[in-house]
VOSE-765395 format. One record per residue: residue in one letter; x negated, y negated, z negated of N, C-alpha, C in turn. Coordinates in steps of 0.05 Angstrom, whole numbers, padded with zeros to 5 digits, always signed. Each point is the difference from the previous one (the first is absolute). Last residue first. Layout:
BEGIN
aXYZXYZXYZ ...
//
This chain:
BEGIN
x+00146-01286+01285+00020+00006+00027-00009-00017+00027 x-00052+00000-00099-00006+00022+00035+00022+00009+00012 x+00018-00055-00089-00020-00014+00018-00018+00020+00024 x+00078+00033-00060+00008-00026+00010-00014-00016+00020 x-00035+00107-00015+00013-00031-00027+00013-00022+00023 x-00035+00124+00004+00000-00024+00003+00021-00019-00011 x-00008+00089-00022-00019-00011+00024-00003-00017-00001 x+00064+00000-00047-00003+00024-00009-00032+00002+00018 x+00065-00072+00012-00012+00006-00040-00006+00020+00000 x+00038+00009+00089-00003-00017-00009+00001-00006-00032 x+00004+00088+00047-00027-00013+00016-00012-00035-00032 x+00054+00102+00020+00007-00039-00009-00023+00001-00004 x+00013+00095+00013-00004-00021+00031-00002-00027+00003 x+00016+00088-00059+00024-00011+00013-00007-00011+00022 x-00075+00014-00071+00008+00019+00016+00032+00004+00022 x-00019-00065-00062-00025+00004+00027+00008+00017+00009 x+00042-00007-00068+00012-00023+00019-00027+00004+00020 x-00006+00056-00064+00019+00005+00005+00013-00015+00020 x-00082-00035-00043-00001+00021+00012+00014+00020+00013 x+00025-00071-00068-00014-00007+00031-00010+00014+00016 x+00030+00035-00075+00027-00010+00003-00014-00019+00023 x-00064+00038-00060+00005+00012+00019+00033-00005+00018 x-00051-00065-00046-00016+00008+00024+00015+00022+00006 x+00038-00027-00073-00004-00012+00018-00014+00004+00030 x-00011+00039-00084+00022+00005+00002+00007-00005+00034 x-00085-00008-00056-00003+00012+00032+00025-00001+00012 x-00017-00028-00104-00013-00017+00026+00013+00009+00020 x+00074+00007-00057-00037+00015-00006-00001-00016+00022 x+00088-00007-00047-00021-00010+00025-00027-00003-00011 x+00093+00062-00020-00018-00003-00011-00023-00018+00020 x+00097+00010+00029-00008+00013-00015-00024-00023-00007 x+00059-00028+00057-00015+00010+00013-00024+00025-00014 x+00108-00057-00009-00029+00000+00005-00023+00021+00012 x+00116-00027-00033-00024+00001+00027-00021-00008-00004 x+00070-00026-00057+00004+00032-00001-00024+00008+00023 x+00018-00090-00004-00010+00011-00017-00004+00027-00008 x+00021-00058+00092+00019+00008-00017-00021+00015-00035 x-00022-00039+00095+00018-00009+00000+00020+00004-00034 x-00113+00003+00021+00022+00019+00011+00030-00018-00005 x-00124-00008+00004+00031-00013-00004+00017+00019+00010 x-00119-00010-00013+00025+00016+00024+00037-00015-00013 x-00129-00002+00001+00024+00001-00018+00030+00005+00026 x-00107-00009+00020+00002+00021-00011+00033-00011-00023 x-00046-00049+00069+00006-00010-00019+00012+00018-00026 x-00009+00024+00092-00022-00015-00001-00003-00015-00025 x+00079+00043+00036-00024+00026-00006-00029-00016-00009 x+00104-00027-00012-00019-00011+00004-00022+00020+00002 x+00107+00030+00005-00028-00007-00013-00016-00013+00009 x+00115+00033-00026-00019-00018+00019-00031+00001-00011 x+00094+00057-00008-00026+00009+00001-00020-00022+00006 x+00112+00007-00003-00030-00003+00009-00003+00008-00023 x+00111+00021+00027-00019+00004-00019-00029-00027+00011 x+00082+00032+00041+00005-00002-00034-00023-00011-00010 x+00049-00005+00109-00032+00003-00022+00012-00015-00028 x+00049+00069+00086+00002-00038-00009-00023-00003-00026 x+00035+00083+00065-00019-00026+00002-00006-00026-00006 x+00066+00077-00040+00010-00020+00023-00022-00019+00011 x-00034+00066-00072+00019+00008+00032+00026-00011+00011 x-00083-00051-00046+00015+00018-00020+00008+00021+00036 x-00089-00050-00010+00021+00000+00013+00021+00020-00026 x-00106-00042-00009+00019+00011-00004+00028-00009+00004 x-00115-00033+00022+00033-00003-00008+00024+00022-00010 x-00121-00047-00011+00021+00036+00004+00031-00008+00008 x-00085-00075+00030+00018+00005-00024+00017+00032+00002 x-00088-00085+00021+00012+00029+00008+00022-00005-00021 x-00053-00077+00004-00001+00002+00030+00018+00029+00007 x-00028-00066-00098+00015+00014+00017+00005+00005+00018 x-00054-00052-00074+00003-00011+00038+00011+00028+00002 x-00028-00038-00095+00015+00015+00008+00003-00011+00033 x-00078-00005-00087+00017-00003+00008+00013+00019+00023 x-00055+00020-00079+00003-00039-00007+00005-00015+00033 x+00006+00094-00063-00006-00013+00027+00006-00024+00003 x-00031+00083-00066+00017-00021-00005-00002-00021+00017 x+00009+00110-00066+00000-00011+00025+00001-00026+00016 x-00038+00045-00111+00016-00006+00024-00001-00015+00034 x-00037+00056-00110-00005-00008+00026+00031-00006+00020 x-00027+00070-00075+00017-00037-00018-00004-00020+00045 x+00013+00105+00002-00022-00012-00001+00013-00027-00017 x+00002+00124+00034+00013-00035-00026-00018-00006-00002 x-00014+00052+00084+00000-00002-00025+00016-00017-00015 x+00004+00013+00097-00027+00027-00011+00001+00005-00023 x+00098-00057+00049-00042-00001-00011-00006+00034-00004 x+00078+00014+00059-00005-00016-00022-00024-00016-00005 x+00060+00057+00071-00015-00008+00000+00002-00020-00025 x+00069+00045+00036-00023+00021-00010-00027-00005-00009 x+00080-00074+00047+00011+00034-00020-00013+00023-00027 x-00022-00049+00084+00016-00029-00020+00007+00017-00023 x-00042+00047+00080-00022-00015-00013+00011-00024-00030 x+00055+00063+00049-00017+00017-00017-00018-00013-00004 x+00069-00031+00056+00016-00007-00021-00028+00014-00024 x-00025-00008+00085+00008-00030-00009+00004+00018-00030 x+00000+00062+00059-00023-00014-00013-00008-00013-00020 x+00081+00032+00036-00019+00009-00011-00019+00003-00017 x+00037-00050+00077+00016+00010-00029-00002+00007-00023 x-00045+00021+00091-00006-00030-00020+00007-00006-00018 x+00040+00079+00043-00028+00007-00008-00020-00027-00011 x+00092-00003+00038+00002+00008-00017-00033+00016-00023 x+00009-00089+00066+00016+00029+00009+00000+00001-00030 x-00006-00105+00022-00004+00015-00007+00010+00040+00001 x-00008-00105+00057+00026+00028-00011-00020+00012-00011 x-00027-00101+00037-00006+00034+00006+00016+00012-00026 x-00031-00097+00048+00014+00008-00015-00007+00029+00008 x-00032-00112+00019-00008+00030-00008+00024+00023-00006 x+00020-00088-00002-00019-00005+00027-00011+00025-00002 x+00102-00040-00029-00037+00000-00014-00013+00013+00022 x+00084-00048+00007-00014-00004-00007-00031+00002-00015 x+00081+00057+00037-00016-00019+00028-00018-00021-00018 x+00054+00054-00053-00015+00017+00003-00014-00017+00039 x+00080-00021-00062-00022-00005-00010-00025+00004+00010 x+00087+00029+00022+00005-00034-00006-00026-00010+00001 x+00009+00097+00010+00006-00009+00021+00007-00029-00005 x-00004+00056-00079-00017-00005+00021-00008-00018+00028 x+00076-00028-00074-00006+00030+00009-00025-00009+00021 x+00024-00040-00101+00005-00004+00032-00020+00016+00015 x+00003-00015-00099+00029+00005+00005+00001+00003+00029 x-00085-00052-00031+00004+00026-00014+00042-00001+00003 x-00074-00064+00038+00006+00021+00017+00017+00026-00014 x-00038-00087-00029+00027-00012+00008+00007+00026+00010 x-00083+00009-00040+00023+00004-00021+00027-00017+00014 x-00079+00015+00049+00006+00025-00008+00030-00006-00022 x-00034-00073+00044+00006+00014+00008+00012+00033-00009 x-00055-00068-00044+00018-00013+00005+00021+00016+00014 x-00089+00027-00004+00013-00007-00035+00031-00004+00009 x-00058-00009+00071+00003+00033+00006+00022+00004-00035 x-00047-00086+00014+00025+00004+00024+00007+00029-00004 x-00072-00026-00061+00023-00015+00001+00025+00003+00018 x-00092+00030+00014+00016+00021-00020+00025-00012+00003 x-00074-00068+00034+00002+00034+00006+00015+00013-00024 x+00013-00099+00026-00019+00008-00022+00005+00041+00004 x+00030-00085+00089-00002+00009-00043-00015+00010-00002 x+00045-00007+00101-00021-00025-00032+00010+00010-00013 x+00057+00074+00051-00013-00033+00008-00012-00012-00017 x+00023+00090+00012+00013-00006+00023-00011-00032-00007 x-00051+00075-00049+00011-00028+00004+00004+00011+00018 x-00019+00088-00015-00012-00015+00011+00016-00023+00000 x+00006+00103-00025+00020-00015-00001-00012-00029-00011 x+00007+00121+00011-00016-00032-00014+00013-00023+00021 x+00031+00108-00045+00009-00030+00017-00035-00010+00000 x+00050+00104-00016-00022-00015-00007+00003-00023+00013 x+00072+00068-00048-00011-00005+00031-00019-00024-00018 x+00083+00091-00019-00021-00024-00006-00017-00008+00024 x+00103+00044-00025-00014-00004+00016-00023-00009-00009 x+00075+00018-00045+00005+00020+00020-00022-00004+00022 x+00025-00019-00108-00013-00008+00031-00001+00032+00013 x+00017-00011-00108+00024-00013+00032-00009-00010+00024 x-00051+00039-00066+00021+00016-00008+00026-00009+00024 x-00074-00044-00014-00015+00019+00013+00030+00021+00003 x-00028-00075-00036+00022-00013+00004-00008+00033+00018 x-00004+00015-00091+00006-00024+00015-00032-00009+00016 x+00011+00102-00027+00001-00025-00008+00010-00023+00020 x-00008+00095+00011+00027-00007-00010-00010-00024-00020 x-00066+00044+00064+00023-00006+00016+00020-00008-00028 x-00063+00028-00039-00021-00016+00020+00017-00020+00010 x+00021+00084-00020-00004-00012-00025+00004-00025+00008 x-00026+00061+00077+00038+00003-00032+00012-00025-00021 x-00093+00028+00043+00007-00019+00024+00028-00001-00025 x-00051+00026-00072-00004+00014+00034+00009-00028+00002 x-00075-00005-00060+00035-00013-00005+00009+00013+00018 x-00092+00009-00048+00009+00005+00028+00027+00007-00005 x-00087-00063-00038+00030+00029-00010-00003-00005+00030 x-00077-00053-00016+00002+00015-00028+00033+00007-00010 x-00090-00038+00081+00032+00020+00005+00004+00005-00031 x-00056-00090+00008-00005+00043+00015+00033+00003-00005 x-00053-00102+00010+00012+00011+00006-00002+00030-00003 x-00048-00077-00048-00002+00014+00012+00038+00010+00005 x-00037-00048-00071+00023-00010+00019-00002+00014+00027 x-00075+00011-00067+00033+00013-00015+00030-00011+00020 x-00099-00034+00021+00013+00020-00006+00023+00029-00004 x-00029-00086-00047+00007-00005+00031+00011+00022+00021 x-00057-00009-00088+00033+00004-00007+00017-00009+00029 x-00096+00046+00004+00016-00026-00012+00025-00003-00006 x-00057+00086+00039-00026-00024-00018+00012-00027-00002 x+00041+00099-00039+00005-00020+00028-00015-00021+00001 x+00021+00119-00043-00010-00035-00001+00000-00024+00022 x+00065+00099-00040-00025-00020+00029-00010-00023-00003 x+00050+00089-00055-00009-00026-00007-00017-00010+00011 x+00012+00098+00001+00025-00022+00021-00010-00017-00013 x-00068+00040-00047-00004+00003+00040+00036-00005+00009 x-00004-00006-00095-00039-00024+00010+00015+00007+00034 x+00051+00062-00049+00021-00027+00005-00020-00024+00008 x-00038+00096+00001+00023-00005+00006+00018-00032+00012 x-00063+00030-00079-00015+00001+00029+00023-00019+00027 x+00027+00017-00091-00011-00019-00001-00009-00005+00029 x+00041+00078-00010+00029-00013-00009-00023-00024+00004 x-00060+00070-00017+00028+00002+00032+00010-00023+00025 x-00034+00012-00091-00018-00023+00005-00001+00011+00029 x+00068+00033-00068-00003-00033-00003-00025-00011+00029 x+00009+00095-00009+00038-00011+00007-00006-00021+00004 x-00063+00044-00039-00012-00002+00023+00027-00014+00008 x+00002+00008-00091-00021-00015+00007-00014-00006+00041 x+00063+00059-00049+00017-00025-00001-00033-00020+00016 x-00021+00091-00010+00024+00002+00021+00014-00033-00002 x-00061+00019-00065-00006-00001+00021+00013-00003+00018 x+00034+00010-00078-00014-00012+00008-00008-00012+00018 x+00027+00079-00023+00021-00009+00012-00007-00042+00006 x-00057+00069-00040+00004+00009+00042+00024-00019+00006 x-00028-00006-00094-00016-00009+00014-00008+00002+00029 x+00074+00036-00065-00004-00013+00002-00027-00022+00017 x+00022+00087-00028+00016-00008+00034+00001-00036+00002 x-00042+00051-00083-00026+00016+00017+00026-00017+00028 x+00036-00020-00079-00027+00001-00003-00015+00003+00018 x+00077+00045-00007+00014-00031+00007-00025-00014+00014 x-00002+00099-00013+00004-00008-00012-00004-00040+00023 x+00016+00118+00036-00022-00024+00003+00004-00025-00017 x+00008+00114-00005+00015-00026-00002-00018-00021-00002 
//
């Protein structure tokens, strides 16, 4: 019969090994960053599926999503005109508003999957006390959401140069504003052939 006094060192050894393994795992898992700003980088942190993503507004009321580019039609500050125009377009049919857009492209199913994946599944690499600030806002592009009657119900207006955006409803966001998120969305515009505000600007036309 083994006495408790003899088994105790074995238990202690097992506990010691377990604790060492736990500490080692924790130290390995905890990533070190060069500085606080690195935590702002984008990482794919979640795996929210497409059905769940599309259950959110405005996707749950949307039949078609389009990417657009808009250049000033009159003299003035770049960006102010598109803001005024998009504000006035909510509730209007596509045929009544799209003649003013310089470039427009409807997204297919795979492209909508990609867009929503960027918005909902990419976020900050790690928790950080830093925030992202923008010094300007001169939008030239937007993501438009149409319902099943082809009426514009929502928009995400984007200034890629200033790394900032605006929506017509507080429920609509791009999620965590990690450093590369707008660049990933910009790539989607580029892949769909949108040039103004993406590969060229007001001064290169």
